[in-house]
mmCIF file as Biopython writes it, N, C-alpha, C and O atoms, coordinates in Angstrom:
data_model
#
loop_
_atom_site.group_PDB
_atom_site.id
_atom_site.type_symbol
_atom_site.label_atom_id
_atom_site.label_alt_id
_atom_site.label_comp_id
_atom_site.label_asym_id
_atom_site.label_entity_id
_atom_site.label_seq_id
_atom_site.pdbx_PDB_ins_code
_atom_site.Cartn_x
_atom_site.Cartn_y
_atom_site.Cartn_z
_atom_site.occupancy
_atom_site.B_iso_or_equiv
_atom_site.auth_seq_id
_atom_site.auth_asym_id
_atom_site.pdbx_PDB_model_num
ATOM 1   N N  . MET A ? 1  ? 0.712  -1.195 -0.069 1.0 0.0 1  A 1 
ATOM 2   C CA . MET A ? 1  ? -0.041 0.020  -0.024 1.0 0.0 1  A 1 
ATOM 3   C C  . MET A ? 1  ? 0.939  1.368  -0.041 1.0 0.0 1  A 1 
ATOM 4   O O  . MET A ? 1  ? 1.782  1.567  0.834  1.0 0.0 1  A 1 
ATOM 5   N N  . ALA A ? 2  ? 0.726  2.184  -1.066 1.0 0.0 2  A 1 
ATOM 6   C CA . ALA A ? 2  ? 1.577  3.269  -0.681 1.0 0.0 2  A 1 
ATOM 7   C C  . ALA A ? 2  ? 1.045  4.420  0.030  1.0 0.0 2  A 1 
ATOM 8   O O  . ALA A ? 2  ? -0.165 4.641  0.093  1.0 0.0 2  A 1 
ATOM 9   N N  . ALA A ? 3  ? 2.023  5.235  0.623  1.0 0.0 3  A 1 
ATOM 10  C CA . ALA A ? 3  ? 1.528  6.021  1.746  1.0 0.0 3  A 1 
ATOM 11  C C  . ALA A ? 3  ? 1.075  7.001  1.199  1.0 0.0 3  A 1 
ATOM 12  O O  . ALA A ? 3  ? 1.848  7.502  0.383  1.0 0.0 3  A 1 
ATOM 13  N N  . LYS A ? 4  ? -0.085 7.594  1.341  1.0 0.0 4  A 1 
ATOM 14  C CA . LYS A ? 4  ? -0.756 8.917  1.373  1.0 0.0 4  A 1 
ATOM 15  C C  . LYS A ? 4  ? 0.296  10.092 1.766  1.0 0.0 4  A 1 
ATOM 16  O O  . LYS A ? 4  ? 0.914  10.173 2.828  1.0 0.0 4  A 1 
ATOM 17  N N  . LYS A ? 5  ? 0.364  11.139 0.467  1.0 0.0 5  A 1 
ATOM 18  C CA . LYS A ? 5  ? 0.886  12.461 1.196  1.0 0.0 5  A 1 
ATOM 19  C C  . LYS A ? 5  ? -0.091 13.262 1.898  1.0 0.0 5  A 1 
ATOM 20  O O  . LYS A ? 5  ? -1.240 13.492 1.522  1.0 0.0 5  A 1 
ATOM 21  N N  . ILE A ? 6  ? 0.576  13.737 3.149  1.0 0.0 6  A 1 
ATOM 22  C CA . ILE A ? 6  ? -0.546 14.819 3.905  1.0 0.0 6  A 1 
ATOM 23  C C  . ILE A ? 6  ? -0.431 16.135 3.434  1.0 0.0 6  A 1 
ATOM 24  O O  . ILE A ? 6  ? 0.650  16.715 3.328  1.0 0.0 6  A 1 
ATOM 25  N N  . THR A ? 7  ? -1.647 16.676 3.114  1.0 0.0 7  A 1 
ATOM 26  C CA . THR A ? 7  ? -1.534 18.050 2.649  1.0 0.0 7  A 1 
ATOM 27  C C  . THR A ? 7  ? -2.352 18.899 3.565  1.0 0.0 7  A 1 
ATOM 28  O O  . THR A ? 7  ? -3.525 18.527 3.586  1.0 0.0 7  A 1 
ATOM 29  N N  . GLY A ? 8  ? -2.127 19.797 4.233  1.0 0.0 8  A 1 
ATOM 30  C CA . GLY A ? 8  ? -2.802 20.579 5.304  1.0 0.0 8  A 1 
ATOM 31  C C  . GLY A ? 8  ? -1.863 21.463 5.985  1.0 0.0 8  A 1 
ATOM 32  O O  . GLY A ? 8  ? -0.649 21.529 5.792  1.0 0.0 8  A 1 
ATOM 33  N N  . LYS A ? 9  ? -2.693 22.252 6.946  1.0 0.0 9  A 1 
ATOM 34  C CA . LYS A ? 9  ? -1.578 23.073 7.803  1.0 0.0 9  A 1 
ATOM 35  C C  . LYS A ? 9  ? -1.190 22.384 9.113  1.0 0.0 9  A 1 
ATOM 36  O O  . LYS A ? 9  ? -1.880 21.628 9.797  1.0 0.0 9  A 1 
ATOM 37  N N  . PHE A ? 10 ? -0.001 22.787 9.305  1.0 0.0 10 A 1 
ATOM 38  C CA . PHE A ? 10 ? 0.725  22.559 10.630 1.0 0.0 10 A 1 
ATOM 39  C C  . PHE A ? 10 ? 1.172  23.200 11.454 1.0 0.0 10 A 1 
ATOM 40  O O  . PHE A ? 10 ? 2.065  23.963 11.086 1.0 0.0 10 A 1 
ATOM 41  N N  . ASP A ? 11 ? 0.854  23.211 12.681 1.0 0.0 11 A 1 
ATOM 42  C CA . ASP A ? 11 ? 0.946  24.394 13.569 1.0 0.0 11 A 1 
ATOM 43  C C  . ASP A ? 11 ? 2.473  24.472 14.065 1.0 0.0 11 A 1 
ATOM 44  O O  . ASP A ? 11 ? 3.131  23.469 14.344 1.0 0.0 11 A 1 
ATOM 45  N N  . SER A ? 12 ? 2.868  25.554 14.125 1.0 0.0 12 A 1 
ATOM 46  C CA . SER A ? 12 ? 4.421  25.429 14.683 1.0 0.0 12 A 1 
ATOM 47  C C  . SER A ? 12 ? 4.626  25.161 16.139 1.0 0.0 12 A 1 
ATOM 48  O O  . SER A ? 12 ? 3.755  25.069 17.004 1.0 0.0 12 A 1 
ATOM 49  N N  . ILE A ? 13 ? 6.433  25.008 16.320 1.0 0.0 13 A 1 
ATOM 50  C CA . ILE A ? 13 ? 6.131  24.185 17.360 1.0 0.0 13 A 1 
ATOM 51  C C  . ILE A ? 13 ? 6.133  25.196 18.745 1.0 0.0 13 A 1 
ATOM 52  O O  . ILE A ? 13 ? 6.357  24.736 19.864 1.0 0.0 13 A 1 
ATOM 53  N N  . GLU A ? 14 ? 5.919  26.287 18.556 1.0 0.0 14 A 1 
ATOM 54  C CA . GLU A ? 14 ? 5.872  27.404 19.835 1.0 0.0 14 A 1 
ATOM 55  C C  . GLU A ? 14 ? 4.217  26.996 20.032 1.0 0.0 14 A 1 
ATOM 56  O O  . GLU A ? 14 ? 3.859  26.548 21.121 1.0 0.0 14 A 1 
ATOM 57  N N  . THR A ? 15 ? 3.273  27.168 18.969 1.0 0.0 15 A 1 
ATOM 58  C CA . THR A ? 15 ? 1.826  26.802 19.265 1.0 0.0 15 A 1 
ATOM 59  C C  . THR A ? 15 ? 1.912  25.646 19.822 1.0 0.0 15 A 1 
ATOM 60  O O  . THR A ? 15 ? 1.252  25.725 20.858 1.0 0.0 15 A 1 
ATOM 61  N N  . VAL A ? 16 ? 2.444  24.401 19.698 1.0 0.0 16 A 1 
ATOM 62  C CA . VAL A ? 16 ? 2.069  23.265 20.083 1.0 0.0 16 A 1 
ATOM 63  C C  . VAL A ? 16 ? 2.594  23.339 21.616 1.0 0.0 16 A 1 
ATOM 64  O O  . VAL A ? 16 ? 1.695  23.221 22.449 1.0 0.0 16 A 1 
ATOM 65  N N  . LEU A ? 17 ? 3.534  23.464 21.975 1.0 0.0 17 A 1 
ATOM 66  C CA . LEU A ? 17 ? 4.082  23.694 23.027 1.0 0.0 17 A 1 
ATOM 67  C C  . LEU A ? 17 ? 3.174  24.458 24.079 1.0 0.0 17 A 1 
ATOM 68  O O  . LEU A ? 17 ? 2.975  23.980 25.196 1.0 0.0 17 A 1 
ATOM 69  N N  . ARG A ? 18 ? 2.588  25.764 23.639 1.0 0.0 18 A 1 
ATOM 70  C CA . ARG A ? 18 ? 1.484  26.813 24.292 1.0 0.0 18 A 1 
ATOM 71  C C  . ARG A ? 18 ? 0.234  25.988 24.516 1.0 0.0 18 A 1 
ATOM 72  O O  . ARG A ? 18 ? -0.450 26.176 25.522 1.0 0.0 18 A 1 
ATOM 73  N N  . ASP A ? 19 ? -0.119 24.972 23.501 1.0 0.0 19 A 1 
ATOM 74  C CA . ASP A ? 19 ? -1.346 24.301 23.574 1.0 0.0 19 A 1 
ATOM 75  C C  . ASP A ? 19 ? -0.988 23.204 24.712 1.0 0.0 19 A 1 
ATOM 76  O O  . ASP A ? 19 ? -1.790 23.321 25.638 1.0 0.0 19 A 1 
ATOM 77  N N  . ILE A ? 20 ? -0.146 22.291 24.914 1.0 0.0 20 A 1 
ATOM 78  C CA . ILE A ? 20 ? 0.218  21.358 26.101 1.0 0.0 20 A 1 
ATOM 79  C C  . ILE A ? 20 ? 0.351  22.044 27.148 1.0 0.0 20 A 1 
ATOM 80  O O  . ILE A ? 20 ? -0.116 21.534 28.166 1.0 0.0 20 A 1 
ATOM 81  N N  . ALA A ? 21 ? 0.936  23.246 27.260 1.0 0.0 21 A 1 
ATOM 82  C CA . ALA A ? 21 ? 0.940  23.942 28.495 1.0 0.0 21 A 1 
ATOM 83  C C  . ALA A ? 21 ? -0.482 24.187 28.977 1.0 0.0 21 A 1 
ATOM 84  O O  . ALA A ? 21 ? -0.644 24.074 30.192 1.0 0.0 21 A 1 
ATOM 85  N N  . CYS A ? 22 ? -1.406 24.462 28.332 1.0 0.0 22 A 1 
ATOM 86  C CA . CYS A ? 22 ? -2.772 24.941 28.488 1.0 0.0 22 A 1 
ATOM 87  C C  . CYS A ? 22 ? -3.458 23.658 28.808 1.0 0.0 22 A 1 
ATOM 88  O O  . CYS A ? 22 ? -4.585 23.711 29.299 1.0 0.0 22 A 1 
ATOM 89  N N  . GLY A ? 23 ? -2.771 22.276 28.532 1.0 0.0 23 A 1 
ATOM 90  C CA . GLY A ? 23 ? -3.623 21.122 28.651 1.0 0.0 23 A 1 
ATOM 91  C C  . GLY A ? 23 ? -4.268 20.404 27.924 1.0 0.0 23 A 1 
ATOM 92  O O  . GLY A ? 23 ? -4.938 19.430 28.268 1.0 0.0 23 A 1 
ATOM 93  N N  . LYS A ? 24 ? -4.082 20.922 26.623 1.0 0.0 24 A 1 
ATOM 94  C CA . LYS A ? 24 ? -4.434 20.320 25.415 1.0 0.0 24 A 1 
ATOM 95  C C  . LYS A ? 24 ? -3.770 19.284 24.927 1.0 0.0 24 A 1 
ATOM 96  O O  . LYS A ? 24 ? -2.570 19.145 25.167 1.0 0.0 24 A 1 
ATOM 97  N N  . MET A ? 25 ? -4.557 18.297 24.072 1.0 0.0 25 A 1 
ATOM 98  C CA . MET A ? 25 ? -3.847 17.354 23.686 1.0 0.0 25 A 1 
ATOM 99  C C  . MET A ? 25 ? -3.386 17.515 22.159 1.0 0.0 25 A 1 
ATOM 100 O O  . MET A ? 25 ? -4.183 18.075 21.407 1.0 0.0 25 A 1 
ATOM 101 N N  . VAL A ? 26 ? -2.118 17.052 21.622 1.0 0.0 26 A 1 
ATOM 102 C CA . VAL A ? 26 ? -2.023 17.346 20.484 1.0 0.0 26 A 1 
ATOM 103 C C  . VAL A ? 26 ? -1.599 16.041 19.676 1.0 0.0 26 A 1 
ATOM 104 O O  . VAL A ? 26 ? -1.280 15.046 20.326 1.0 0.0 26 A 1 
ATOM 105 N N  . VAL A ? 27 ? -1.582 16.006 18.351 1.0 0.0 27 A 1 
ATOM 106 C CA . VAL A ? 27 ? -0.874 14.789 17.594 1.0 0.0 27 A 1 
ATOM 107 C C  . VAL A ? 27 ? 0.226  15.490 16.645 1.0 0.0 27 A 1 
ATOM 108 O O  . VAL A ? 27 ? 0.105  16.382 15.804 1.0 0.0 27 A 1 
ATOM 109 N N  . VAL A ? 28 ? 1.533  14.633 17.169 1.0 0.0 28 A 1 
ATOM 110 C CA . VAL A ? 28 ? 2.406  14.554 16.522 1.0 0.0 28 A 1 
ATOM 111 C C  . VAL A ? 28 ? 2.948  13.492 15.352 1.0 0.0 28 A 1 
ATOM 112 O O  . VAL A ? 28 ? 3.276  12.356 15.696 1.0 0.0 28 A 1 
ATOM 113 N N  . VAL A ? 29 ? 3.028  13.908 13.955 1.0 0.0 29 A 1 
ATOM 114 C CA . VAL A ? 29 ? 2.899  12.714 13.098 1.0 0.0 29 A 1 
ATOM 115 C C  . VAL A ? 29 ? 4.503  12.747 12.419 1.0 0.0 29 A 1 
ATOM 116 O O  . VAL A ? 29 ? 5.194  13.750 12.243 1.0 0.0 29 A 1 
ATOM 117 N N  . ASP A ? 30 ? 4.768  11.659 12.180 1.0 0.0 30 A 1 
ATOM 118 C CA . ASP A ? 30 ? 5.900  11.697 11.557 1.0 0.0 30 A 1 
ATOM 119 C C  . ASP A ? 30 ? 6.070  11.525 10.195 1.0 0.0 30 A 1 
ATOM 120 O O  . ASP A ? 30 ? 5.011  11.291 9.612  1.0 0.0 30 A 1 
ATOM 121 N N  . ASP A ? 31 ? 7.060  11.564 9.497  1.0 0.0 31 A 1 
ATOM 122 C CA . ASP A ? 31 ? 7.402  11.604 8.030  1.0 0.0 31 A 1 
ATOM 123 C C  . ASP A ? 31 ? 6.528  10.522 7.409  1.0 0.0 31 A 1 
ATOM 124 O O  . ASP A ? 31 ? 6.564  9.410  7.937  1.0 0.0 31 A 1 
ATOM 125 N N  . ALA A ? 32 ? 5.729  10.722 6.325  1.0 0.0 32 A 1 
ATOM 126 C CA . ALA A ? 32 ? 5.459  9.665  5.245  1.0 0.0 32 A 1 
ATOM 127 C C  . ALA A ? 32 ? 6.309  8.715  5.186  1.0 0.0 32 A 1 
ATOM 128 O O  . ALA A ? 32 ? 5.947  7.553  5.370  1.0 0.0 32 A 1 
ATOM 129 N N  . ASP A ? 33 ? 7.568  9.032  4.922  1.0 0.0 33 A 1 
ATOM 130 C CA . ASP A ? 33 ? 8.615  7.867  4.570  1.0 0.0 33 A 1 
ATOM 131 C C  . ASP A ? 33 ? 9.028  7.038  5.473  1.0 0.0 33 A 1 
ATOM 132 O O  . ASP A ? 33 ? 9.560  5.976  5.150  1.0 0.0 33 A 1 
ATOM 133 N N  . ARG A ? 34 ? 8.824  7.437  6.881  1.0 0.0 34 A 1 
ATOM 134 C CA . ARG A ? 34 ? 8.912  6.558  8.005  1.0 0.0 34 A 1 
ATOM 135 C C  . ARG A ? 34 ? 7.857  5.668  8.413  1.0 0.0 34 A 1 
ATOM 136 O O  . ARG A ? 34 ? 7.272  4.846  7.707  1.0 0.0 34 A 1 
ATOM 137 N N  . GLU A ? 35 ? 7.714  5.876  9.409  1.0 0.0 35 A 1 
ATOM 138 C CA . GLU A ? 35 ? 6.301  4.721  10.133 1.0 0.0 35 A 1 
ATOM 139 C C  . GLU A ? 35 ? 5.170  5.528  9.642  1.0 0.0 35 A 1 
ATOM 140 O O  . GLU A ? 35 ? 4.208  4.792  9.423  1.0 0.0 35 A 1 
ATOM 141 N N  . ASN A ? 36 ? 4.930  6.743  9.394  1.0 0.0 36 A 1 
ATOM 142 C CA . ASN A ? 36 ? 3.747  7.319  9.141  1.0 0.0 36 A 1 
ATOM 143 C C  . ASN A ? 36 ? 2.679  7.093  9.994  1.0 0.0 36 A 1 
ATOM 144 O O  . ASN A ? 36 ? 1.724  6.400  9.645  1.0 0.0 36 A 1 
ATOM 145 N N  . GLU A ? 37 ? 2.740  7.501  10.841 1.0 0.0 37 A 1 
ATOM 146 C CA . GLU A ? 37 ? 2.051  7.224  12.043 1.0 0.0 37 A 1 
ATOM 147 C C  . GLU A ? 37 ? 1.910  8.490  13.072 1.0 0.0 37 A 1 
ATOM 148 O O  . GLU A ? 37 ? 2.713  9.387  12.812 1.0 0.0 37 A 1 
ATOM 149 N N  . GLY A ? 38 ? 1.123  8.722  14.093 1.0 0.0 38 A 1 
ATOM 150 C CA . GLY A ? 38 ? 0.566  9.553  14.740 1.0 0.0 38 A 1 
ATOM 151 C C  . GLY A ? 38 ? 1.028  9.282  16.112 1.0 0.0 38 A 1 
ATOM 152 O O  . GLY A ? 38 ? 0.896  8.097  16.417 1.0 0.0 38 A 1 
ATOM 153 N N  . ASP A ? 39 ? 1.619  10.163 17.186 1.0 0.0 39 A 1 
ATOM 154 C CA . ASP A ? 39 ? 1.161  9.980  18.457 1.0 0.0 39 A 1 
ATOM 155 C C  . ASP A ? 39 ? 0.486  11.049 19.050 1.0 0.0 39 A 1 
ATOM 156 O O  . ASP A ? 39 ? 0.646  12.219 18.705 1.0 0.0 39 A 1 
ATOM 157 N N  . LEU A ? 40 ? -0.470 10.569 20.178 1.0 0.0 40 A 1 
ATOM 158 C CA . LEU A ? 40 ? -1.187 11.829 20.967 1.0 0.0 40 A 1 
ATOM 159 C C  . LEU A ? 40 ? -0.341 11.998 22.043 1.0 0.0 40 A 1 
ATOM 160 O O  . LEU A ? 40 ? 0.173  11.032 22.608 1.0 0.0 40 A 1 
ATOM 161 N N  . ILE A ? 41 ? -0.112 13.394 22.449 1.0 0.0 41 A 1 
ATOM 162 C CA . ILE A ? 41 ? 0.987  13.736 23.558 1.0 0.0 41 A 1 
ATOM 163 C C  . ILE A ? 41 ? -0.038 14.782 23.961 1.0 0.0 41 A 1 
ATOM 164 O O  . ILE A ? 41 ? -0.805 15.393 23.217 1.0 0.0 41 A 1 
ATOM 165 N N  . MET A ? 42 ? 0.138  14.906 25.757 1.0 0.0 42 A 1 
ATOM 166 C CA . MET A ? 42 ? -0.632 15.733 26.364 1.0 0.0 42 A 1 
ATOM 167 C C  . MET A ? 42 ? 0.666  15.857 27.714 1.0 0.0 42 A 1 
ATOM 168 O O  . MET A ? 42 ? 1.726  15.231 27.734 1.0 0.0 42 A 1 
ATOM 169 N N  . ALA A ? 43 ? 0.252  16.689 28.580 1.0 0.0 43 A 1 
ATOM 170 C CA . ALA A ? 43 ? 0.946  17.119 29.953 1.0 0.0 43 A 1 
ATOM 171 C C  . ALA A ? 43 ? 0.476  16.051 30.714 1.0 0.0 43 A 1 
ATOM 172 O O  . ALA A ? 43 ? -0.660 15.633 30.490 1.0 0.0 43 A 1 
ATOM 173 N N  . ALA A ? 44 ? 1.216  15.506 31.637 1.0 0.0 44 A 1 
ATOM 174 C CA . ALA A ? 44 ? 0.948  14.701 32.637 1.0 0.0 44 A 1 
ATOM 175 C C  . ALA A ? 44 ? 0.612  15.515 33.902 1.0 0.0 44 A 1 
ATOM 176 O O  . ALA A ? 44 ? 0.330  14.937 34.951 1.0 0.0 44 A 1 
#
């Protein structure tokens, strides 16, 4: 199965860190040429 190219808007690292600090959960995705998966990340 061929990997799909993700097209869309990604937030800056600064925005993501601010969201995590505010208690929001974020999704971090790796490159489509690697595992092409996402991780849910939130502050403990």
